[in-house]
N, C-alpha and C positions, 0 to 999 in steps of 0.2 A: 087762442092759437094752443094746440093741440102743450100737453109737454115736454114731449119729446120731441116736438118740433123746436121747444125754446130750445132745449137741451142743448139739442144739432146746433142754431142760432148761436148760445153762448157762447162754446167750440169755437167754433169761427172763428167769434171775433176775435176770442185767444189768441189761434194758432193768424191770425192776419194780425194783433199787436206787437205776435214772436217773432215778427218777419220786416213788419216797418220801426220798431219799437224797440229793442231786441234786450231782454231786462230787465223794465221795465217790471212787467206783473211780480214775480222769479223779490226781486228788491219791492217793492208793498205788498205785496201775503205776508213775506220774513219781518216787518215792521211790524204790520199786524197783529202777529202770532208773539209779533213777546212783547209787544204793549199792552195784549191783554189777559198775557199769563199771569205777569207782571199779581196787578191787585190778588190773584189768585194766588201765590206765596206766600206773601204780604197775610190773606187772611187765614192759612198752613201752620205756619212757623208762630205767626198770633194764638190761636190754640193753643197750639204746647209749649206757650210759653205762660199763659193764665191757669193753666191742669198744675206745672210746675210747683208754680207759684201758690199755687191751690194747695197745693202737693207735701212732696218732702219738701220746697224749695234747694233744691242742692246749687249753686254756683257756676257749677262747673259746666252742667246742661244747659244753665239762664243762656252764659257765659257764650255757648256752644249756639241755639239756638237761635238769640240776638246776633251772630256771627253772619250767621247765614244768611236772618233774616235782609241785611243788612247788605249784604254780598252781595245777596239774588241778586237786588232792585235793585242795586249801583250795574251790574255788568248789565242786565235789560233794559233798561238809559240808557247808557251808551251803550248796547248793539242798538236800542231801538231810533237813538238820536245821530248818527250813523248810515242804520237805512234810510232815516228819513230824506236826511241831507238826501240820499242818491236818486230819491225818489223824488221829490225835487224837482232835481237837476233834470231828471228824467223826461217829470209828468211838465216846466215848462216848455222841454222840447221836440214834446213829443207834436206839437200844432204847425212848426216846421215839415214833421214827416207824415203830415194826414196829406200833403196835398199831392204827393208820390202818387200817393194809392188813385188819384185821378187821373194824375200824370201817364202810370204801364197801364193805366185802362185806353183812356185812346192815341199810346203809343201801337199798341196794339187792335186797332180800331183804324179801316179801312174809311175810304174820305166820304162818301155815304150815307155809314153810317154817324158819318161825326160830322156833318150837313141835317140828317135828319132833324128834326120839333122835339118826335118824341122822346126819344132820344137826349135830348138836350135839353129836355122839360127833368128827364129823372135824376143826369146828371144833377141840375138845378139843385132840384128840390136834396138830392141829399146831403149835396154841400151845402147848402142851406142851412139846413136841420143839425148839418153840424159841428158850422161854426158855427153861425152863428147863437144857436143856441147849447150846445154841444151834448146835443143827440147823440145820442147808437153810440159811437167808440168810445170817447168823450166818461158817458154815462160807469158802463161799462166799467172805464178801468179806477170814475171812482168811486164803485158801488163794491168790487173786489173785496179790499179792506173792510167791508162792514160785514160782505159773505164769509169770511175771514174770521173772524172775530165773533160772527152769531156764533160759528161750528167751534171755535175753543171753547167763547164761551160754556158754550151747554158741555160740551166734552166735558169741561174739568167741573163745571155744578156736580155734576149727574156722580163725578170720580169725590167729590166732598161731602155730597151731598148721602151718599150710596149709604151711612151706618145708621145716620138721621131714620130712615123709610124704616130696616130689620129692627132697631133697640126697641127689648121689649121694659115697661111698665108692672107688666103681673096685674093693669087696671081692664080686661075685659071691652069696654067703653070705645077708651083712646089707641089700644090695641090694633083695632079694627085695619084692617087695609082697606076699608070704602075710605076714608082720610087719604087715601094715596090718590083714588081714584078721581075723588072732589080735586085735590090740590092739580092733580092734573088739566081736572074740567074751570079748571081755574085761569089759569092759565089759555090752555089752548081761548076760552073764552079773552084773558083781557087782549090775547095774537091779533083773536079776529077781528072785535073791535078796533081794536090802534090800523089794523089795517083800511075797512073802510073809515077810518077817517083820514088813513094817508091816501084814501083811493077819490077823496071828495074834497081833499083840499086838492091833489094837482085835477083831478074839476076845475074847482072856480082860476085853480091857475094860467090852467088853459082859456078859459074865460078872461082872467084876464089881462093874458099876452096873446089876443085875440086880435088882427089886425099889426103882428109886431115886427114878421114881415116885410109887407109895405114905408113902414113905417125908420125900422134897419134898411135899405135902400135909402129910400130917401135921401136918411142921414152919410148912404155910403158916395152918393150922389154928391153928397154939399162936402163933409169928408175926407173924400180921398180923388175919385173919380173926373168931377169936375178941374181940379187945377193940374193933372198928373194928363191928363187926353184935352191936344189942344184942338185938336181937330173936332172931338167930341163941344168940346164949347164954343164951338162956332153953330153946328146945328142948333143949342142946343137957345142963342142966341140970338138966331133967326126963325126957326120956331118954337118961340119961347116952352120950352119945357119947364120949363126955372118954373110954373105958375104949378106946372102939375103938384113937383117936391114941394110946395110951397101947404100947398090945401092938405100932403101929405105929416111939413110939419106941427101944424096946427090941427092934425084929430087927434098927433102922439103929445100935445101936453094938456090937451082939456082931455084926455083920455090918462096921466099923469092925474090930471087936481081932482076927477070928477069921481073916478073912482076907486075911493078911499071903500069904500064897505065892501068891496069880498078882497081886500086885505086885515081885511082885520075879520072876514067868515075865517079865512084861509089861518088865523094865527086861534082864532075861537075852539076851531082843530086842534090845533098846538096844545090847548089850553086842558082837551075833552080826554086827549088821551093821557096826561100828563098825570090826571084824572086817574083817570083805571087801571096805570099800573097806581102809582099807590098804593088803592085798595089793594087788587090783588098783593101787593110784597106784606099789607099790615095781614091781611090772612097770612098766611104764612108764619107768618112769624109768630102771628098769635097757637100758630098750630106747633113749632118749634119747644115755640116756649112753656107749651101744657103739657109736650112732655118731658122739657130739663124738667118742670117743675113736682113730679109724676117719682122724678129721677129712674130719669132713664138716661139718663148720660149727668159731665157735669159741668160745670158753667162756659169750662173753654172750650168745647165742642158745641153748649147751643150759640156760642160767638163763632167759632168754625161754617153752621151749619146755614144760619142768620144769612150770612152772608154767598152764603154759597144759594137758598135758597135766591136774594134779594139779581144774582147772579142770572139765577134762570132763568126767572120773570121775566131779566129784563130781555138775555136770549133767546125769548124762549118766543116774545112778543118780536126783534127784529127780524123773526125768520121769517113773520109772517107777514112783513115791511121788506123783506131782500125777497121775495119771490113776487109780491107785489114791483118791485124797482123793475125783479128783473119782464117779466111781464109789460108795460114801459120801455126800457128800452130794446125787450129781441122784438119786440112791433119794427122801430127806427132801424134797425139794423136790414133787415125785411130788405126792408126799404134799399138799403145801402146795397145787399147781397141780387136786390135788383139787379141796377146797372151794372154791377160788378157781371155779372149774367151772362150781359151780351152777349149774342153770338152772332161775331164782324165776318162776312168776306173775310180778312187778313190771317184770323185765327183756324178760320177753315180750311185756309188752299184755295179759292173760289174768290181772293179781292181784282177787279174791274183797274185795269189801267189805265191810266187816260191816253189818251186816241195818240199815238205816230212814237210813245212810248215803249221801251225794253222790247222784244225776242219779236221775230216777226214770219213768216211766209218768205219765203222768196219773189213767190207768186204775187203779192196782193189783193186776193181776186178774196180774202173772209176780211168780212167789214163786223164778226164779232167780239165784243170787248174782253170776249174769256177766253177767245185765241191769241197764245198768241204773234208777236205780228215782226218779222227779220226789214233790217233796211239794207241793201244794193251798196257797197262799197263805190265812189262814183272811181 
């Protein structure tokens, strides 16, 4: 799927969430931005405090910086906690709102389309994707925070580390712009490696969850449908459909005890990702330390630049993961929108009415179900 198509699907997904879950995305964006900005504010003021301690040691300026550090973090912490409460409440309710998406679609479809097997399969697949696994809309909600944190992290890191790249030491080798391109290459490489590891982990996870749809259907069969539907319970007893459900439950139990190797592969991908991130952080730290040792800036600025570079590496790596996650949930959203975009006769004004209902001509000679039919009053 092209980048342009993925952007269009993502924007449509946000519009759909705005319609059925109003306020959820805006609260999630605000909470993520407040939480991500707080550490960078601490880094900047900490650098100022260290520089003041190493320099003039003015007690008034130190007290001012300390109060600002504590006050800003306190305010951001209160704001984030308040927004997190709103997000938690709205996320718990979104599962009650999602069924209305399908209900509204069905209310706008004619009888023929409602009974169409292909349409029913599309609806069932979209519903199972969303409600069994959280694919599509739920993923879009969960990944919104990562997207915002990545954008805020990159912007804040670049603003705090800008002077690191332009400060001069007087050493021609250290001051080469080649080192800047080397850092960009390190961050890009770390991001691409972690993105590849993330895709591999997702592939292993998909393999591990193979057959989960049938397992969940068997679970719902025993956990809900059987005791809530007496007629179905009678059919099960007559046709012994419980045997098929028992076989799926046995497969589920065997699957849970047998496929531990796949879980080990998934955890291995996470360990390799952490190792790559640590190596990238170490190389960036070495660059900042060398420039500080050559006299380009003081100790407080070193703290600022190291913290900013660490955040930049993390955010840059997360950017590749966000793009990778977007590739996954836009595929599921595309399936949902394929169902929602089905055109029915009711929406196009050509709905077929059952015979004998609705207005018709008085002569009663028309058999075309599209032609309205009037009945004479007795």
